C-alpha positions in Angstrom: -108.8 -28.7 -58.7 -106.4 -28.3 -61.6 -109.0 -29.6 -64.0 -111.5 -27.1 -62.7 -109.1 -24.2 -63.2 -108.3 -25.4 -66.8 -112.0 -25.6 -67.6 -112.7 -22.2 -66.2 -111.7 -19.8 -69.0 -111.7 -16.5 -67.0 -109.5 -18.1 -64.3 -107.1 -19.7 -66.8 -106.9 -16.4 -68.8 -106.1 -14.5 -65.6 -103.3 -16.9 -64.8 -101.8 -16.6 -68.3 -102.0 -12.8 -68.3 -100.5 -12.6 -64.8 -97.7 -15.0 -65.8 -96.8 -12.9 -68.8 -97.0 -9.7 -66.8 -94.7 -10.9 -64.0 -92.3 -12.5 -66.5 -91.9 -9.3 -68.6 -91.5 -7.2 -65.4 -88.8 -9.5 -64.0 -86.9 -9.7 -67.3 -87.1 -5.9 -67.8 -85.6 -5.3 -64.3 -82.7 -7.8 -65.0 -81.7 -6.6 -68.5 -82.2 -3.0 -67.5 -78.5 -2.7 -66.5 -77.6 -2.5 -70.2 -77.7 0.8 -72.0 -78.3 0.8 -75.7 -78.4 3.3 -78.5 -81.9 3.6 -80.0 -80.5 5.4 -83.1 -77.9 2.8 -83.9 -80.5 0.0 -83.3 -82.6 1.7 -86.0 -79.6 2.0 -88.3 -79.2 5.8 -87.8 -76.3 7.9 -86.6 -76.5 8.9 -82.9 -78.0 12.3 -82.5 -76.7 15.0 -80.1 -79.0 17.6 -78.7 -79.4 20.0 -75.8 -82.4 20.1 -73.4 -82.8 22.2 -70.2 -79.2 23.3 -70.5 -77.9 19.8 -70.7 -75.7 19.1 -73.8 -74.8 16.0 -75.6 -78.0 14.2 -75.0 -79.1 11.2 -77.2 -81.6 8.4 -77.2 -79.6 6.1 -75.0 -82.0 3.8 -73.1 -82.0 0.9 -70.8 -82.7 -2.5 -72.4 -85.6 -2.8 -70.0 -87.7 -0.4 -72.1 -88.1 -3.2 -74.7 -90.4 -5.0 -72.4 -92.2 -2.4 -70.3 -94.6 -1.5 -73.2 -95.9 -5.1 -72.9 -96.3 -4.7 -69.1 -98.5 -1.7 -69.7 -100.6 -3.6 -72.2 -101.1 -6.5 -69.7 -101.9 -3.9 -67.0 -104.7 -2.4 -69.1 -106.1 -5.7 -70.2 -106.2 -7.1 -66.7 -107.8 -3.8 -65.5 -110.4 -4.0 -68.3 -111.6 -7.5 -67.6 -110.7 -8.1 -63.9 -110.6 -4.7 -62.3 -108.4 -2.5 -60.2 -108.1 -5.0 -57.3 -106.6 -7.6 -59.7 -104.0 -5.2 -61.0 -103.0 -4.2 -57.5 -102.6 -7.8 -56.5 -100.4 -8.6 -59.5 -98.4 -5.4 -59.0 -97.7 -6.1 -55.3 -96.8 -9.7 -56.1 -94.5 -8.6 -58.9 -92.7 -6.0 -56.7 -92.2 -8.7 -54.0 -90.8 -11.2 -56.5 -88.4 -8.6 -57.9 -87.2 -7.8 -54.4 -86.8 -11.5 -53.7 -84.9 -12.0 -57.0 -82.5 -9.2 -56.1 -82.0 -10.6 -52.7 -81.0 -14.0 -54.3 -78.6 -12.1 -56.6 -77.1 -10.4 -53.6 -76.5 -13.8 -52.0 -75.1 -15.2 -55.2 -72.7 -12.3 -55.6 -71.2 -12.9 -52.2 -70.7 -16.6 -52.6 -66.9 -17.4 -52.8 -66.2 -18.4 -56.4 -64.6 -21.7 -57.2 -60.8 -21.3 -57.9 -61.0 -22.0 -61.6 -64.2 -20.0 -62.4 -63.0 -16.4 -62.5 -60.6 -17.2 -65.4 -62.7 -19.9 -67.0 -63.6 -17.6 -70.0 -60.5 -15.5 -70.0 -60.5 -15.0 -73.8 -63.9 -13.2 -73.6 -64.1 -12.0 -70.0 -60.9 -11.5 -67.9 -62.7 -12.1 -64.6 -66.0 -13.9 -64.6 -66.7 -13.2 -60.9 -66.3 -9.4 -61.4 -68.4 -9.5 -64.5 -71.1 -11.4 -62.5 -71.0 -8.8 -59.7 -71.2 -5.9 -62.3 -74.2 -7.3 -64.1 -76.3 -8.5 -61.2 -75.1 -6.1 -58.5 -77.2 -3.0 -59.4 -77.0 -0.2 -56.9 -79.4 -0.1 -54.0 -80.8 3.3 -55.0 -81.6 2.0 -58.5 -83.5 -1.0 -57.1 -85.4 1.3 -54.6 -86.2 3.8 -57.3 -87.3 1.2 -59.7 -89.7 -0.5 -57.3 -91.2 2.8 -56.0 -91.7 4.0 -59.5 -93.2 0.7 -60.6 -95.8 0.6 -57.8 -96.7 4.3 -58.2 -97.0 4.0 -61.9 -99.2 0.9 -61.7 -101.5 2.4 -59.1 -101.8 5.6 -61.0 -102.4 3.7 -64.3 -105.3 1.7 -62.9 -106.9 4.8 -61.4 -106.8 6.8 -64.6 -107.9 3.8 -66.7 -111.0 3.3 -64.6 -111.8 7.0 -64.4 -111.7 7.3 -68.2 -113.7 4.1 -68.6 -116.5 5.4 -66.4 -116.7 8.5 -68.7 -116.5 6.6 -72.0 -118.1 3.2 -71.2 -117.2 0.5 -73.8 -116.1 3.1 -76.3 -112.6 4.4 -76.9 -110.4 1.6 -75.6 -107.5 3.3 -77.1 -108.1 6.5 -75.1 -108.3 4.8 -71.6 -105.4 2.4 -72.4 -103.1 5.0 -73.9 -104.1 7.9 -71.7 -103.5 5.9 -68.5 -100.1 4.7 -69.7 -99.0 8.2 -70.7 -100.0 9.7 -67.3 -98.5 6.9 -65.3 -95.3 6.7 -67.2 -94.6 10.4 -66.8 -94.6 9.9 -63.1 -92.7 6.6 -63.3 -90.0 8.0 -65.5 -89.3 10.9 -63.1 -89.6 9.0 -59.9 -87.1 6.3 -60.8 -84.5 8.8 -62.0 -85.1 11.1 -59.1 -84.5 8.4 -56.5 -81.8 6.5 -58.3 -79.7 9.4 -59.5 -80.7 12.7 -57.8 -80.9 11.2 -54.3 -78.6 8.2 -54.9 -75.9 9.6 -57.2 -76.1 13.4 -56.7 -77.1 14.3 -60.3 -78.5 17.8 -60.9 -82.3 18.2 -61.1 -81.8 19.7 -64.6 -80.0 16.5 -65.8 -82.7 14.3 -64.2 -85.5 16.2 -65.9 -83.7 16.2 -69.2 -83.2 12.5 -69.2 -86.7 12.0 -68.0 -88.1 13.9 -70.9 -85.9 11.9 -73.4 -87.2 8.6 -71.9 -90.7 9.8 -71.9 -90.7 10.7 -75.6 -89.7 7.1 -76.3 -92.5 5.8 -74.0 -95.0 8.1 -75.6 -94.2 6.8 -79.0 -94.3 3.2 -77.7 -97.8 3.8 -76.2 -99.1 5.0 -79.5 -97.5 2.0 -81.4 -99.1 -0.5 -78.9 -102.7 0.7 -79.7 -103.2 -2.0 -82.5 -101.7 -4.6 -80.1 -104.2 -3.7 -77.4 -107.1 -4.0 -79.8 -105.8 -7.3 -81.3 -105.4 -9.0 -77.9 -108.7 -7.5 -76.7 -110.4 -9.1 -79.6 -108.7 -12.5 -79.0 -109.7 -12.4 -75.4 -113.4 -11.7 -76.3 -113.4 -14.7 -78.7 -111.7 -16.9 -76.1 -114.1 -15.9 -73.3 -117.2 -15.6 -75.4 -118.8 -12.2 -76.1 -121.4 -12.4 -73.4 -119.0 -13.5 -70.7 -116.4 -10.9 -71.7 -119.1 -8.2 -71.6 -120.2 -9.3 -68.1 -116.6 -9.4 -66.9 -115.8 -5.9 -68.1 -119.0 -4.5 -66.5 -118.2 -6.3 -63.2 -114.6 -4.9 -63.3 -115.9 -1.4 -63.7 -118.5 -1.8 -60.8 -115.9 -3.2 -58.4 -113.5 -0.4 -59.2 
């Protein structure tokens, strides 16, 4: 059975794409607890601007945004070659695995620590147990918001992608890939902030919308920057599968959707 899978290039490619998709999504969820300054990362001074009546805004983003652009690329490539049903399957599987991982973190947080462990790195971290709880114990509303936004974004992405492909055919890969990402991420950005912070933390709707727009500007620029990556990986996949097989797979994916 394993030999048959390895010899079947479309199946092996689907497994590899799915593995990268799930891995990137899981890592993005776990490192998303860290907030970093985009301006300082680029060697610039932090900016301060106002939007929708909210002052002191800057490009402070979660570390998870480093990986989500790659998730969007894999979404579009799986959609292009394997169709909407394949993306839905991987999206539901990823959401289930993320929930499972958070459940395991919850259990790990509530395990009684060994007597020596909390102070085992006192020079760097005064209390390792509290640090563990702070890093892995993300709030329930953040987890709920993230999962709802992820699934809505993915389902919207595949729908817009296939709609654009039916209108453009094999042309304009950049349009259907970038267009579907921009539409889905506008919804994703708002939903996760609305659930996690408007419902869960009592933030004002103006603050939620302002931060949503700041995050969306970053995602918009990332979507444009990823266009060459999409074309590059698309070309590699065509060469790996063979031009005729790749063409048949793309046509089949469109028909099934």
